N, C-alpha and C positions, 0 to 999 in steps of 0.2 A: 963173700956173699952171705947174707943173713939167712936164718932158717926160713923166714917168710919168703925171701927171694927164691930159695930152692923150691919151696912148695909151689909158689906161683909159677915159676918157670916150668915145673913138672906138669902142673895142671894144664897150662897153655899148650905145651908140646903134645900131651896126650890127646887133647880135644882137637887140635888142628890136624895132627897127623892122622888120627883115626877118621876124621871127617873127610879129609881130602883123599885118603886111600879108599874109603868106601865109595865116594863119588866117582873116582876113576874106575873102580871095579865094575860099576853098573853102567859105564858108558858104552853105548853101542858104537859100532863103526860108522864113520861118516865119510862121504866122498869129498867134502870140502877140505881145502888145504888149511894148515894152521894159520890163524888170523892174528896179526900183530895188534895188540891192544894198548901198547905203550902210548900214553897221551891221547888216546882216542876220545873224541867228544860225542855227545849225544847225536848231533846232526850227522856226522860221518858214520857213526854206528848204525843209525837207522837206514842210511843210504846203502850200506854194505848188506844189511839184512834184506832190504827191498829188492836189490838186484842179484841176490843169490850168491854173493861172494862168501858168505858165511851163514851159519845158523845160530839161533839163540844158544843151543847146546855148545857150539864151538866157542862162542863168546864167553860163556860162563866157565867152560872148562879152561880156557886160556887164563882167566883170572885166578881160578883155583890153582892152576899150575904155578903161577907167579907167587902166590901165597906160600905154597909148599916149598918152592925153591928159595925164596928170599926172606920170609918172615922169621926163620930161626935166628937171624942176626939183627933184625929190626925190632921185633917184639911189638908190632902194631896190633896183631890179631889175638882175640881171646878165644873165640870158638868159630869154626867154619860151619856153615849151614849144611848138614848132611843131605838135605832135600833140595839143594840149589839146582842140581841137574834135572831132577824130577820137575821142578818148576819151569826150567828152561824148555824141557820137552813139551809141557802143556802149552806153553806159549808158541812153540813151533807148530804144534798141531792146530791150535786156534788160527794161526796165520794161514796155514794150508787150507783151512775150511773157509777162508775169506772173511773171518770175523774182524771187526774193527780193532785196530791196535791202539792201546792207551798212549798217553803223552810220554810215559816213561817205559814203553814196551821194551823188555829185555835189557834194561839198564842195570848192570851189576852195581849194587850199592853197599857201602859199609855203614854200619849203624853203631853208634857209641854204646858202650856197656851200660849206660843208665836209661836207655829206651826200652820199655817193655816190649818183649817179643813172645808171643804165646808158644813158640816152638823152640826157643833158645834161651839159655841162661841169661839172666839180667842181674848182675852182681853189684853194680855201682862201684866197681873196683875193690870191693870188700870181701874178704874170705868168709865173713859171716853170712853172705848171700850167695856164695859161689855155686850152690845147687838150686837156687831159686829160679823157677820157670813161671812167669806170671800167667794168670788165666786168660789174658787177652792182649792185643797189641796196643801200644801207644797210639794216640790219634794220628800222629804223623806217619808212623809205620803203616798203619792201616791205609792211609791215603796213598802212600807211594806204591804199596802192593796193589791197590785197586787200579792204579794208573799203569800197572804192568811191570814195575821194577822187580828185580830179583835181589833179595837180601842175601848176599854171598857170605857175609861174616859179620861178627860183632867186633868192636875195637876197644883197645885198652884205654884207661882213663886214670887220672889221679884219684886216689881213694876218696870217696864221698864228694869228689869234685873240689876238695879243699884247696889244692895247690894250683896257682897260675904259673908256677916256676918250672914244674916238671910233671911227667906222667908216670907215677909210681904208685903201686898199690899192693895190698897183701894178697889179693886174689890172683893177679896175673903179672906181677913183677914190673919191669921197667921198659918203657918205649924209648927208642933212640931217634935222633933226627936223621932223616933219610939223606940229607946233604952232607952230613958228617956224623958218623956213628958214635963219636965221642962227645957230641953236643946234645943239649936238650931240645925237644920239640916244643917246649913250654907245656902248659897244662890249662885246663884239665883234659881237653879233647886232643891230646897229642897222638893217640892211636889212630883216630880218623885222619888227622893231618898227614902223618907220615905214610899211612896206608894209601891214601889217595895220591900223594906225591909220587909214590913208588908204583902207581898203577895196579894196585890190588883191587880197586874198584874204580868205576868211572867217576863217581862222586860219592859223598858221604854225608851223614848227619852228625852234628855235634850240638853241644849246649853251651850257654854263655851266661854266667851270673855276673861276672865282672870283666872277663877277658877271654874266656875259654874257647870261643870260636875265632875271634879276631887275632889273638896272640899267636896260637898255633898256625893259623893261616899265614900270618906274617913270617913266621920262622920257617915255613915250608913252601913259600912262593905260591900260595893258593889265594882264591877269592873266598871270603867268608862274610856272611851277613848276620848281624844282630838286628832283628826286626823291631819295629815299634812295639813296645810292650802292649799286648792286647790284640795284635794283628794275627798272631799264631798261637795255637794251643800248646800247653805243656802237659796235658793229660797223659799219664803213663810214663812220665819222665821222672826218675828218682830226683827229688828236689834237693837243693842246697838252701835257697831262700826264695820262696814262691813269689814274693813281691818284687823280685828282680830277675828270676830265671827266664831265659829265652832259649828256644831251640831252633835249629835251622841248618841249611846246607853249607857245605864246604867243598869247593870244586876247583878244577884247574882253569876254568874259563867263566867269565861273567854270564855268558849265555846259558851254560849248563846250570849255574846257580839260579838264574832267573826261571828256567824251566821247572826246576824242582820247587822253587819258592811258590810258583803259581799253583802247584798241586797241593801244597801243605797249608796255604793261607785259608782261614775260614773260621766262622763262629762255631764253637763247640760247647754244648750245654755242660759238659764235664769240667770246663775251665771258665769260671765266671768272668775272668779278666777279658775274654774275647768279646764280651758285650761292648767293651770300649772300642773295638774295631769294627763293629757292625756297620756295613755300608761304606767302609773306608778303603777296602781293597781295590786295586786296579782290576779291570776286566781281563787284561792281557799284559803281563809284565814283559814278555819277550817282544811284543810289538813296540815297546818304548825304546828298544835298543837301536841306536843309530850311531854310525861312526863319526858323524860330524856334530854330535850333541854338545861338544865343548865350545863350539863356535858361538861367541857372544855370552857364554855363561859367566856369571860372577861368583867367584869363590873367595873365601876368606881364610887366610892362615890364622889359626887359633894360636896367637903368640904365646899364651901361657903353656902350651904343650909343644911348641916348636923347639928345634935344637938350640942348646945353650952350651956354655963352656964345658959342662960335664957330659955332654952327649958324645957317644962314640963317633969319631971323625968320619969313619966310612959311612955311617948312617946319615950324618949331617950332609955329606956330599951328595948322597943319593936323593935326599929330600930337596936340596937345592936344584939338582938336575930335574926332579919331578916337577917342581914349580916352573922351571923353564920349559919343560915339555908341555905342560898345561897351557902356558902362554902361547907357545908355537902352534898349539892346536886351536887357538882362538879364544881361550878363556881370559877373562880379566881377573887378576889375582891381587887382592888387597889384604892388608893386615887388619885383624880384628882383635882389639884388646878387651879381653873379658876375664875377670878375676875368678878363674875356676876354683882356686884353693880357698878363697873366701866363701864361696858357695858351699864347698864341702865341709866347712866349719859350722854350718847350720846345725842346731841341736836335733838329735834323733834321726840322723840321716841313714843309719844302718840299723836294721832290726835283727837281733840274734834269734831267729825263729826256726833254725834248722831242726831242732829236736821236735818241735810242734809239727812242722811240715812233714818230717819223716814219719811221725806217728800216723798222719793221715794217709801217706803212701802205703805204709805197711798194712793198714786196714784193707786196702784194695786187693791185697794178696790173699785175703780170706784165711781159712784155717791152715793153709799151707805156709803161711808166713813163718820164717825161721826165728824171728824175733818180733817183739811187740813195741819195744822202745829201743832206739838206736844206742842209747847209753848202756844197754845190756852188754855190749861188746867190751866195755871197760872191765866188767867182772870176769868175762870169759877169756880175755886176752886176744880175741879174734880181730886184731887190727895191726897195721904196720906201725912200727915205732914212730915214724915221722908224723903220724896224725894224732898221737896221744894228747899232746898239748891242746890241739884244737878241739878234740872231743871233750876234754875236761872243762873247757871254757863254757860248755853248755850245761854243766851240771846244775847251775842255779836257775835254769829256765824251765818252763812248763811244757809238758807233752800234751796237755789236755785243754788248756785255756788259750783261746785265740789271742794273738798279740795285741789286738785292739783293746783287750780288757786288762792288759798288764798295767802295772804302775811303775814307771810312767808308761802310758799307752804307746803302742806302735801301730798306727793305722795302716790299712792297705794302701796301695799306691795312689789310687784316685782320691782318697780322703786324707792323704798325708800333706799337711799344709806346707811344710818346709820343702819337700820334694817338688810339689807343684809350683812353689815360688821359684825354685831353682830353674825349673823348666820354663816358666814364664819369662824370667830374666834372660835366659839363653835365647829364646825366640825373639825377645825385644832387641837383643844385641845384634842378631842376624838381620832383623828388620831395619835397624838403624844403619847397618853397613850395606844393606840391599844385596845380600848374598844368598845364593840358593843352597850352599853347603859350606861347611868348615872343613879344613884339611890340616893334617899333622901326621907325623910318623906313628904307625901303630905301636912301635917299640923303639926306644931311643938307643938301644944297645943290640949288638949281635947275639945270637943264641949262646948261652953260657955253657962251659964244659959241664958234662953230667955230674962229675964228682963235686962241683962247686955251684950247682944250680941254685941252691938256697943262698949261699954266701954272696953270689954275684947277681942276685936278683935286683935289677934296677931298670928304669926306663919304660916300664909298662904303662903306656898312656891310655889303654883301653878302659881302665878302672875309673877314670876321672869324670866322665860326662854322661855317656849313654846309660849306664846302669841306674844312676840316681834319677835321671830325668825321664827315662823311658823312651828316649828318642832313638831313631834308627842309625846304624853305622855300618859301613862296609870297608873291609880291608882288601886291597888289591895289590899285586906285586909291583914294587917300584924299582926293582933291579937287584943286583948282586954285588956284594963287596968283593975286594980283591981276594979275600979268603975263600970265595965261592959260596958264602952263606947269604941267603936272601933277606930282604927287608920289605915291609909293607907300608903302603900309603893308606891312611884312613880318611874316609869322607863321612861326615856326620851331618844329618839334616833335621829339619823340623819334624814334628810328629806326623806320621803317616806319609812322609815323603820317601818311602822305601823305593818306589819306582824311579824317582828322580835320581837317587843315589846309584841304582843299578845302571841307569842310562848314562850318567856321567862316568862311572867306572868302566863301562863298556867302551866309551869313546877314548878314554885314557889308555885302556888295554890295547885297543886297535892301533893307537898312535905310537905305542912304545914296544909292544910284543916282548915284554920282559920274561915271561914264563919260559923255563926250560926244565927238563926232567933231571933228577939226580943221577949222577954218572954211575953209581954203583948198582943200578937196577935195569940193565939193558934188556932188550927183547930176548926171549929164550930161544935156544936152538930148537929145531924141529923135534917134536916128541917131548918137549917140556924140560929137557935137560940142559 
């Protein structure tokens, strides 16, 4: 174990144990029996609250108990909210007074460590920010709290969101895969993925620059959506590349993801990209969900990302089964030949703007910002060794000049000619094939062993299309290999077809019911032990 790993593990243990102990100490007695929250969904949770089988305090306490019991070996949680039970009590009291319940009333949620929370540390996985408490909430965090959610904990991430391979950072060490503790959960939202899979929260928030919602969702048998770029706000989310970053929900069911998605969608003056989505959101995403939505739907296998000779045979078999399941559910599935790799060779497709975007984020922290330029950490040594190479790659970039003014220029997404051309070609290919969505495995390999997560990184399909084109994509469980490890089916659609993707994913989920919890995290015995 490295020095940074010892520090990170110590910080996490102190924060989690102190918070859960404090929360338990202030818990009043309750007449309700312990409530089993393993795999609970929002609909069943709200029904149990409505008929008095449990209270919001009981629900939140049950999740806190699971974190205290199981996270020491999973490493998903960075800090537990010490005011979670206080929040639960206020929701119980409001319900007793007959006040309206929000769409996410008493939904315990996990929030990735790069979302600003005015009351909890937001470190972005970095020891340089491990004591940073932002002045206000990220747009999405504010929205879920206004809808009645309870932020029970923050979750670990790959430092600065650099790694799609694993979830390791200098601030809070390593997150493991809940289905096999010797495997990676992928990155960078591995903490949210493993935490939600192990029922530490009903649902969670992650972010996705290239893979980081859909990859971990695939590795943990979850549903994750990367929305159309511009449909959701990234305000208050520590950036990696603002012209590609997307944030959103990761959950155990499509319906739960749709419920949260409906809350977080919206135009935000603090994120100019959301002007692209003005007037494009659905009025009710959950109303679109129908079990027979696949009947008559036309789907295209994106052959460039379909299994080939180098694909893990178990994943290839699961994808073949998924295609047959889609056909049995009434879908017409055809091949779509579209040269993804030729599109990715367009000039200037990726802009190295991390240093610039981080400088803008650090400005929002005001005088309390621990650093002003992210590259200051290279001088202080406040970083995990695994990210040094990536950090140094930004040494020649500017923290002050907008990328559109660089030479060569790197325009924002809507003004980027090559990315817009890729997007137009993609939509044209879908139009020519007359398909509503493209399908392919989210990841062509099974989760790699932790100690070889970098060396065995291969098969990450999520990087290839959605980030460059700004189109929406959903990963949904497509089953488990004989090893017991899950894999995900990805559906990608036209711009702002997010509702259609959720609709199709819901129908597939209902037809297959692949989701099952990890065996190592059963319901706790009475009393939390």
